[in-house]
C-alpha positions in Angstrom: 0.1 0.0 0.4 1.6 3.5 -0.9 1.4 6.7 0.7 -1.5 7.5 -1.3 -3.7 4.9 -0.7 -2.7 5.2 3.3 -3.7 8.8 3.1 -7.0 8.0 1.0 -8.1 5.5 4.1 -7.5 7.9 6.9 -9.5 10.8 5.4 -12.3 8.6 4.6 -12.9 7.4 8.1 -10.2 7.6 10.7 -10.2 11.6 10.5 -13.3 12.5 10.3 -13.5 10.2 13.8 -10.7 11.7 15.0 -12.1 15.4 14.4 -15.8 13.6 15.9 -17.2 15.3 12.5 -21.1 14.7 12.6 -22.7 12.5 10.0 -23.8 16.0 8.5 -20.4 16.8 7.5 -18.7 15.7 5.0 -14.5 15.0 4.5 -12.7 14.4 1.0 -9.0 14.6 0.7 -6.2 13.3 -1.7 -2.6 13.5 -2.1 -1.6 15.8 -4.9 1.5 16.4 -6.8 2.2 19.4 -9.4 1.4 18.9 -12.6 -1.6 16.7 -11.1 -4.0 18.8 -12.5 -2.8 20.6 -15.5 -5.3 19.5 -17.7 -8.0 21.4 -16.1 -6.4 24.8 -15.7 -9.0 26.5 -18.4 -11.3 26.3 -14.8 -8.4 28.6 -12.9 -10.1 32.0 -11.6 -8.4 35.0 -13.6 -6.3 36.1 -10.4 -4.8 32.8 -10.4 -3.4 32.7 -14.3 -0.5 33.8 -13.6 0.3 31.7 -9.9 2.9 29.4 -9.6 2.6 25.7 -10.3 2.4 24.5 -7.0 -0.7 27.3 -6.3 -2.8 26.4 -9.0 -2.5 22.9 -8.4 -3.4 23.6 -4.8 -6.4 25.6 -5.5 -7.8 23.0 -8.4 -7.3 19.6 -6.1 -8.5 22.1 -3.4 -11.9 22.7 -5.3 -12.1 19.0 -6.6 -12.2 18.1 -3.2 -15.0 20.4 -1.8 -17.1 19.3 -5.0 -17.0 15.4 -3.8 -17.5 16.9 -0.2 -20.7 19.1 -1.2 -22.0 15.6 -3.2 -21.6 13.6 -0.7 -24.0 15.8 1.6 -26.3 15.8 -0.7 -25.8 19.0 -2.5 -27.7 19.5 -5.9 -25.3 21.7 -7.0 -21.8 19.7 -6.9 -19.5 21.9 -8.9 -16.2 23.3 -7.9 -17.1 26.6 -5.7 -15.8 29.7 -7.4 -13.4 32.4 -5.5 -15.0 36.1 -3.9 -13.0 39.1 -4.2 -11.7 37.9 -0.4 -10.5 34.5 -2.4 -12.4 32.6 -0.3 -14.9 29.3 -2.1 -18.2 30.9 -3.1 -20.3 27.9 -1.9 -23.6 27.0 -3.1 -26.9 29.0 -1.3 -28.0 27.1 2.1 -24.6 25.6 2.2 -21.2 26.1 4.1 -17.5 24.2 3.6 -14.1 24.9 3.6 -10.7 24.1 2.0 -7.4 23.7 3.3 -4.0 22.5 1.8 -0.6 21.4 3.0 2.5 19.7 2.1 1.2 17.3 -0.8 -2.2 17.7 1.2 -5.6 19.1 -0.1 -9.1 18.6 2.0 -12.5 19.9 1.9 -15.2 19.6 4.6 -18.4 20.4 3.6 -22.4 21.0 5.3 -25.6 21.9 4.5 -26.7 25.6 6.4 -29.5 23.3 7.9 -27.2 21.2 9.6 -24.4 23.8 10.3 -23.9 27.3 11.9 -19.9 27.0 11.2 -17.4 25.1 9.9 -13.8 25.2 9.5 -10.8 23.0 8.9 -7.2 23.2 8.8 -3.9 21.1 8.2 -0.4 22.1 8.7 2.4 20.3 8.2 4.8 20.4 11.5 7.0 23.5 12.4 10.6 23.1 11.5 12.2 23.4 15.3 14.3 25.6 13.4 11.5 28.2 13.0 9.5 27.4 16.2 10.4 30.8 18.5 9.9 33.2 15.1 6.7 31.7 14.3 5.7 31.6 18.2 6.2 35.1 18.7 3.7 35.7 15.9 0.9 33.0 17.3 1.2 32.8 20.7 -0.1 34.5 23.4 1.8 34.2 27.3 1.4 30.7 28.6 -0.4 28.5 25.5 2.6 26.6 24.8 3.3 26.4 27.9 -0.2 24.7 28.5 0.4 22.4 25.7 3.4 21.0 26.5 3.1 20.6 29.9 4.8 23.0 32.1 2.0 24.1 34.1 -0.4 21.1 34.0 2.3 18.3 35.4 0.1 15.3 34.7 -0.3 16.7 31.0 1.1 14.3 28.4 2.6 17.0 27.3 4.0 17.9 23.7 7.4 19.3 21.8 7.8 23.0 21.4 7.3 22.1 17.5 4.1 20.0 17.8 2.6 22.4 20.5 3.0 25.1 18.4 1.4 23.0 15.0 -1.8 22.3 16.8 -1.9 26.0 18.1 -1.7 27.3 14.7 -3.8 25.0 13.1 -6.4 25.4 15.7 -6.6 29.0 15.5 -6.6 28.9 11.8 -10.0 26.5 12.0 -11.6 29.0 14.2 -10.6 32.0 12.0 -11.9 30.2 8.7 -14.5 28.8 10.5 -15.8 32.8 11.7 -14.9 34.6 8.7 -18.2 33.9 6.9 -19.6 35.2 9.7 -17.3 38.6 10.5 -15.4 39.0 7.2 -12.6 41.1 8.7 -9.6 38.9 9.4 -8.3 38.8 12.4 -4.6 38.7 14.1 -3.5 35.2 16.2 -3.4 37.4 19.3 -7.5 38.1 19.2 -7.7 34.2 20.6 -6.3 32.1 23.1 -6.5 28.5 24.7 -8.6 28.7 27.6 -8.6 24.6 28.4 -7.7 21.7 26.7 -7.6 17.8 27.4 -6.0 15.6 24.6 -7.7 16.1 21.2 -9.6 19.1 22.2 -8.7 22.9 22.8 -11.4 24.9 24.3 -10.7 28.3 22.7 -11.6 31.7 24.2 -11.9 35.6 22.1 -9.8 38.1 23.7 -11.6 40.9 21.7 -14.9 41.2 20.1 -14.6 39.8 16.7 -18.6 40.5 15.8 -21.8 41.6 17.5 -22.2 37.4 17.6 -18.9 36.8 18.3 -17.9 39.3 21.1 -14.9 38.9 24.0 -15.2 35.9 26.0 -17.0 34.0 23.6 -15.6 29.9 23.6 -15.5 27.6 20.7 -14.2 24.5 20.6 -11.3 23.2 17.6 -10.4 18.9 17.7 -7.5 18.0 16.7 -5.8 15.2 15.1 -2.1 14.8 15.4 0.2 12.8 13.1 3.5 11.6 12.8 4.4 15.0 10.2 1.2 16.9 10.7 -1.2 18.4 12.4 -5.6 18.3 11.4 -7.7 20.6 13.6 -11.6 21.5 12.6 -14.4 23.9 14.4 -17.7 22.5 13.3 -20.7 24.3 15.6 -24.4 22.6 14.9 -27.3 24.2 14.6 
């Protein structure tokens, strides 16, 4: 069994279970290599016609996964989503979803708005230990990494700094992706912090107002799954 076969099995079942996504949310993923979708470049939006081959492949693979996820969720208009002025996917009316890609992986999740209010997913390659200090200064608030590495809770199964930072980075990405369709503004990583955690689940608290419906003090839960070379996260809020 090659890596693509193993990834397919993981995405088709284990990942959805690990991220505790309900039956109403469908998730589709695939391994991709540059050039896999060269014959589909005619469908690229004008903003990406001069993009790098890697970016074109990621875009087309993500949109293919999105169409398959919509179809699996029961959407009758399951065509690849277009791109809006913020370069985000345009989902069919009454549907929501999210696309993510990293390190040769493309994943999409979709759900009917009748079942889901918020949906965000993210995958990140484990951050190189050499880059931890620099990225950590941009992504974390005081005490967050200490919580995940077990330096605050002595009985916690602490992660190394690379794992902890990647989990936190990806969790905040899923939070931002889930909330953006409602708030329609970009927020800094400092706008949310870890409130509590248990293995596989982070409780994130907003530390400033994002939107009238999402004030400072609001909390949302993000699930995560740590693999050997990457981290997957998701945020799903049902109706």
